[in-house]
C-alpha positions as CSV (number, residue, x, y, z in Angstrom):
1,M,90.8,72.8,83.7
2,S,93.1,72.3,86.7
3,F,96.6,73.5,87.3
4,I,99.2,72.6,89.9
5,I,100.2,76.0,91.3
6,T,102.7,76.4,94.1
7,D,102.4,79.3,96.6
8,K,105.7,80.7,95.4
9,E,104.5,80.6,91.7
10,R,101.2,82.3,92.6
11,E,103.1,85.0,94.7
12,Q,105.6,85.6,91.9
13,T,103.0,85.8,89.2
14,L,100.8,88.3,91.1
15,K,103.9,90.3,92.1
16,N,104.9,90.6,88.4
17,L,101.5,91.4,87.1
18,F,100.1,93.6,89.9
19,R,103.1,96.0,90.3
20,E,101.1,98.4,92.5
21,G,100.3,95.5,94.9
22,P,97.6,92.8,94.9
23,H,94.7,95.2,95.4
24,G,95.9,97.5,92.6
25,P,95.4,97.3,88.8
26,L,96.5,94.5,86.6
27,D,99.3,95.6,84.3
28,V,98.6,93.1,81.5
29,F,96.4,90.1,81.2
30,P,98.9,87.2,80.6
31,S,98.9,85.0,77.5
32,K,99.7,81.8,79.2
33,E,96.7,79.8,80.5
34,K,98.2,79.0,83.9
35,R,99.0,82.7,84.6
36,K,95.5,83.7,83.4
37,F,94.1,81.3,85.8
38,I,96.2,82.7,88.7
39,V,95.2,86.2,87.9
40,A,91.5,85.4,87.4
41,E,91.4,83.4,90.6
42,H,92.9,86.4,92.4
43,L,90.5,88.9,90.9
44,A,87.5,86.6,91.7
45,S,88.4,87.0,95.3
46,R,87.3,90.6,95.0
47,F,83.7,89.3,94.9
48,E,81.7,88.0,97.9
49,K,80.6,84.4,97.9
50,G,76.9,84.0,97.8
51,R,76.1,87.5,96.7
52,A,74.4,88.2,93.4
53,Y,75.9,90.9,91.2
54,S,74.5,92.6,88.2
55,E,76.6,92.6,85.0
56,R,77.1,96.3,85.6
57,E,78.4,95.7,89.1
58,V,80.8,93.0,87.9
59,N,82.1,95.4,85.1
60,E,82.6,98.2,87.6
61,I,84.7,96.0,90.0
62,L,86.7,94.6,87.1
63,K,87.3,98.0,85.5
64,Q,89.2,99.0,88.6
65,A,91.6,96.2,87.9
66,Y,91.8,96.1,84.1
67,P,90.3,98.1,81.2
68,D,89.3,94.9,79.2
69,F,86.9,93.8,81.9
70,A,84.8,91.7,79.5
71,T,87.7,89.3,78.8
72,I,88.1,88.6,82.5
73,R,84.4,88.3,83.0
74,R,84.2,85.7,80.2
75,F,87.2,83.9,81.7
76,F,85.4,83.7,85.1
77,V,82.4,82.0,83.5
78,D,84.4,79.8,81.2
79,Y,86.6,78.5,84.1
80,G,83.7,78.1,86.5
81,M,84.8,80.9,88.8
82,M,81.5,82.7,88.4
83,E,78.1,81.5,87.5
84,R,75.9,83.6,85.1
85,S,72.2,83.5,84.9
86,D,70.6,82.3,81.7
87,D,69.8,85.9,80.6
88,G,73.3,87.0,81.4
89,G,72.2,89.7,83.9
90,I,73.2,88.2,87.2
91,Y,76.6,86.8,88.3
92,K,77.6,84.9,91.4
93,R,81.1,83.9,92.5
94,S,81.4,80.1,92.6
95,E,81.9,78.4,95.9
96,Q,85.1,76.7,94.7
97,V,87.0,79.9,94.3
């Protein structure tokens, strides 16, 4: 899925949903797909490209941002922001994000 997102729209969405700043916690995971995408793309940037993460490591990083880390982790995989090994134990950030 692809969205047309302006810099202003991205900035405003992140400002509204990360009230403590972009490195702080997410206040609420939005219901609109475009906003979900903006938030997930932002959170995916907290992971290094090319590095393999265990599921536990992914969960720990996401827990710092939002208590329902599993929803965001699934969103990452569904939208191609992260690749998951067949056994579900290893995650890698996609090169496109």
